[in-house]
Structures are given as C-alpha cells and as structure tokens.
C-alpha positions as CSV (number, residue, x, y, z in Angstrom):
1,A,114.9,-57.1,51.0
2,G,114.6,-58.3,54.5
3,V,115.2,-62.0,53.7
4,E,118.3,-63.7,55.0
5,V,119.4,-67.1,53.9
6,S,122.2,-68.9,55.9
7,N,123.6,-72.4,55.3
8,I,124.2,-74.4,58.5
9,S,125.7,-77.6,57.0
10,G,128.0,-78.7,54.3
11,S,126.8,-82.3,54.3
12,P,125.2,-83.8,51.2
13,G,121.5,-82.8,51.1
14,G,122.2,-79.9,53.5
15,G,121.6,-77.3,50.8
16,G,118.3,-76.5,52.4
17,S,119.2,-73.4,54.5
18,L,117.7,-71.5,57.3
19,V,115.5,-68.7,56.0
20,A,114.7,-65.7,58.1
21,I,112.2,-62.9,57.1
22,R,112.3,-59.6,59.0
23,G,115.1,-60.7,61.3
24,Y,115.5,-63.4,64.0
25,N,113.2,-64.0,66.9
26,S,115.8,-65.5,69.3
27,L,119.5,-66.1,69.8
28,A,118.9,-69.8,70.0
29,M,119.8,-71.4,66.7
30,E,120.2,-75.1,67.6
31,G,118.4,-77.9,69.3
32,E,114.8,-78.8,69.6
33,G,112.4,-76.1,68.5
34,A,115.2,-74.1,66.8
35,D,112.9,-73.6,63.7
36,R,110.3,-71.9,65.7
37,Q,112.8,-69.7,67.6
38,Y,114.9,-69.0,64.6
39,G,111.9,-67.4,62.8
40,T,111.4,-70.0,60.0
41,P,108.7,-68.8,57.6
42,L,105.6,-70.8,56.5
43,Y,106.1,-72.7,53.3
44,V,103.1,-73.0,51.0
45,I,103.6,-75.4,48.1
46,D,100.9,-75.2,45.4
47,G,98.5,-73.7,47.9
48,V,99.2,-76.4,50.6
49,P,100.8,-75.2,53.8
50,M,103.8,-77.4,54.7
51,Q,105.4,-78.1,58.1
52,A,108.8,-76.5,58.0
53,F,111.6,-78.4,59.7
54,T,115.3,-77.9,59.6
55,S,117.6,-80.6,60.9
56,S,120.3,-79.1,63.1
57,V,122.5,-82.1,62.1
58,T,122.2,-82.3,58.3
59,G,120.8,-78.8,57.6
60,A,118.0,-80.4,55.4
61,N,114.6,-78.7,55.4
62,T,111.4,-78.3,53.3
63,L,113.2,-76.7,50.4
64,S,115.9,-79.4,50.2
65,D,113.2,-82.0,49.6
66,L,112.2,-80.3,46.4
67,D,113.8,-80.8,43.0
68,P,114.9,-77.4,41.8
69,S,113.9,-78.2,38.2
70,M,110.3,-78.7,39.2
71,I,109.9,-75.2,40.7
72,E,108.2,-72.6,38.5
73,S,108.2,-69.6,40.8
74,I,109.0,-68.5,44.3
75,E,107.3,-65.6,46.0
76,V,108.0,-64.1,49.5
77,L,105.3,-62.5,51.6
78,K,106.7,-60.5,54.5
79,D,104.0,-57.9,55.3
80,A,101.1,-58.2,57.8
81,A,98.7,-59.2,55.0
82,S,100.2,-62.7,55.0
83,A,99.0,-63.3,58.5
84,A,95.5,-62.3,57.4
85,I,95.6,-65.0,54.8
86,Y,97.4,-67.9,56.6
87,G,96.8,-67.0,60.3
88,S,99.3,-67.1,63.1
89,R,101.5,-69.6,61.3
90,A,102.5,-66.8,59.0
91,G,104.0,-64.7,61.8
92,N,107.5,-65.3,60.4
93,G,106.5,-64.6,56.8
94,V,105.4,-66.9,54.0
95,I,107.3,-68.4,51.1
96,L,104.9,-69.4,48.2
97,I,106.3,-72.1,45.9
98,T,104.6,-72.9,42.6
99,T,105.6,-76.1,40.8
100,K,105.4,-76.6,37.1
101,K,102.4,-78.0,35.4
102,G,101.3,-79.0,31.9
103,S,100.4,-76.4,29.3
104,A,97.6,-76.5,26.7
105,G,98.8,-77.2,23.2
106,K,102.4,-77.8,24.3
107,Q,104.4,-81.0,24.5
108,E,107.9,-80.8,26.0
109,V,110.5,-83.3,27.2
110,S,113.6,-81.9,29.0
111,F,116.6,-83.4,30.7
112,T,119.0,-81.6,33.0
113,S,122.2,-82.8,34.6
114,S,124.6,-81.0,37.0
115,V,127.7,-82.0,39.0
116,A,129.1,-80.0,41.9
117,F,132.4,-80.6,43.7
118,D,133.2,-79.7,47.3
119,K,136.7,-79.3,48.8
120,A,138.0,-78.1,52.1
121,M,140.4,-75.2,51.3
122,M,140.7,-73.2,54.4
123,L,142.5,-75.6,56.8
124,P,144.4,-74.7,60.0
125,K,148.1,-74.7,60.1
126,L,149.9,-77.0,62.7
127,Q,153.0,-76.0,64.6
128,N,155.8,-78.6,64.1
129,H,158.6,-76.7,65.9
130,Y,159.2,-76.3,69.6
131,G,160.7,-73.2,71.2
132,M,160.2,-69.5,71.7
133,S,160.7,-66.9,69.0
134,D,158.9,-64.1,67.3
135,E,156.8,-66.6,65.2
136,I,156.7,-69.6,67.6
137,E,155.3,-69.7,71.1
138,S,155.4,-73.2,72.7
139,W,154.1,-74.2,76.1
140,G,154.3,-77.4,78.1
141,E,157.0,-80.1,77.9
142,R,158.5,-81.0,74.6
143,E,157.2,-84.3,73.2
144,N,158.6,-86.5,70.4
145,I,155.7,-86.2,67.9
146,T,156.0,-87.2,64.2
147,T,156.0,-84.1,62.1
148,G,153.4,-83.6,59.4
149,N,149.9,-82.4,58.9
150,P,147.2,-85.2,59.0
151,I,144.3,-82.7,58.4
152,P,144.4,-82.7,54.6
153,S,144.1,-86.5,54.4
154,F,141.1,-86.3,56.8
155,F,139.0,-84.6,54.1
156,R,138.1,-85.8,50.6
157,T,136.7,-84.2,47.6
158,G,132.9,-84.2,47.7
159,V,130.7,-84.8,44.7
160,T,127.0,-84.1,44.2
161,A,125.4,-85.2,40.9
162,I,121.7,-84.3,40.0
163,H,120.0,-85.7,36.9
164,S,116.3,-84.9,36.2
165,L,113.9,-85.8,33.4
166,S,110.5,-84.0,32.9
167,F,107.6,-84.4,30.5
168,M,104.6,-82.1,30.0
169,T,101.7,-82.1,27.6
170,G,98.1,-80.9,27.6
171,N,95.0,-79.5,25.8
172,E,92.3,-77.1,26.8
173,R,90.7,-79.4,29.3
174,V,93.6,-81.6,30.7
175,Q,97.2,-80.8,31.4
176,T,99.8,-83.3,32.6
177,Y,103.3,-82.8,34.1
178,F,105.7,-85.6,35.3
179,S,109.2,-85.3,36.5
180,Y,111.8,-87.5,38.1
181,A,115.1,-86.5,39.6
182,N,118.0,-88.5,41.0
183,T,120.5,-87.1,43.4
184,M,123.7,-88.9,44.4
185,G,126.3,-87.3,46.6
186,K,129.2,-87.8,49.0
187,G,130.5,-85.2,51.4
188,I,134.0,-84.1,52.3
189,L,133.8,-86.4,55.3
190,G,133.8,-90.1,55.2
191,K,130.4,-91.9,55.5
192,H,128.6,-88.7,54.4
193,E,126.6,-90.2,51.6
194,L,123.3,-89.2,50.0
195,S,120.9,-91.0,47.6
196,K,117.6,-89.2,46.9
197,H,114.8,-89.8,44.4
198,N,112.2,-87.1,43.6
199,I,109.0,-88.0,41.7
200,N,106.4,-85.4,40.9
201,F,103.1,-86.0,39.0
202,R,100.6,-83.2,38.4
203,E,97.3,-83.5,36.6
204,T,95.1,-80.5,36.1
205,A,91.6,-80.8,34.5
206,T,88.7,-78.4,34.0
207,F,85.0,-79.2,33.6
208,Y,81.7,-77.4,33.0
209,E,83.2,-74.7,31.0
210,G,85.9,-73.9,33.5
211,R,83.6,-73.8,36.6
212,L,85.2,-76.9,38.1
213,K,88.9,-77.4,38.3
214,I,90.6,-80.6,39.7
C-alpha cells in the first residue's frame, strides 16, 4: 500500500518504471532532475545504496539493469524509520533488493527462457472522406490525397527474449553463486534495438567460527 509504479516507455529495456512511495513530490515528471522531483526512492542492493536514475527517453532505471532471475527478495521501507537508517537520501522511501547467493550443502543449475511480444493495438482512425454529415466534419479546402491508413505499417511487432543460466554451490564455510543473462529485443518502432548482458558472481565466506564474514 502506498507504492505506485508507472511505466513511461515502451522501448526495449524500458521496463524499469518510475516508482513513487507515499505520493509524488512535484508535478514535473520529465527533464533533468525528474527523478528527484518525481520522488524516486533509494535503492539498496545487497546492502549497498545505489544511485537511482530514470532516463526520460528510454525509461530505463536501476531496476532495469538487474536480471529478474537473480533477485531473491524485494522489501519496501516507507516509514520514517528508513530515514533514520539511510539518512536524507531515504526521504522518498527505500527499496531493499537482495540477490541470490549460494547455499551450504546445495548444488543447483537452472536455466530460464522467456519471450514477450509487443504490438500496437489502439491506433487512431483516419478520415478518408470530405464533406459534412452527422459522422463527418471536414474543414479547409478539399485536397486530392490517396486514401488509406499508413499508421499500421509504421509499427512492427516487437520481440524481447531473455535467457539466463545460474549455478550455485557451497558448504558451511564458502558459498558460490554465478549467473549470466542475455537480453535481445526490438521495439515496435524501427531502430529500437536492445542487446544486454548481465553477469553476476557472488562469493560468501565465513572465518573464525562465524565471527568474520567476507
């Protein structure tokens, strides 16, 4: 409750949306400094605060740089206690993201693949008749224009394919996690292409009977 997610772009890689916690701080939603005005929360990934930036052109932000298959849990902090932990940067709330890591006594290899299609379905209708009636209201001088609707041919069917491979293993002292994800996509507009590679390696080790963790 109190968290609003809005997508500002349909381009490939623009799935990272604007996230607002406890409402918006300003009516300004575009241009330089829009993240600060829009009320973008602080992202903390595995305990490390990350600079949140959302491109007003592509819609990509901190979340869109992460491979979804490597995320273990997401927690939203929206009360005043978050500011006591992370300071003034947490004034717009905090999103805690924990990535996966190796488990003691467990070996696992997983592969995931997904394909999504995008298509422009709600297109405007064009008027191809000149005159005045109950359904047609023309203005200006009549021109000899070729009939037809060029809008459907302007768009194409967009495709986004994501393939990811992960490996985890570990014992009581050392745990290892590795993942690789490849994203290939094309948008509904020409020249909207995306090629992205995500590589994540996480090694966790404990020493001195658990008193030191690296």
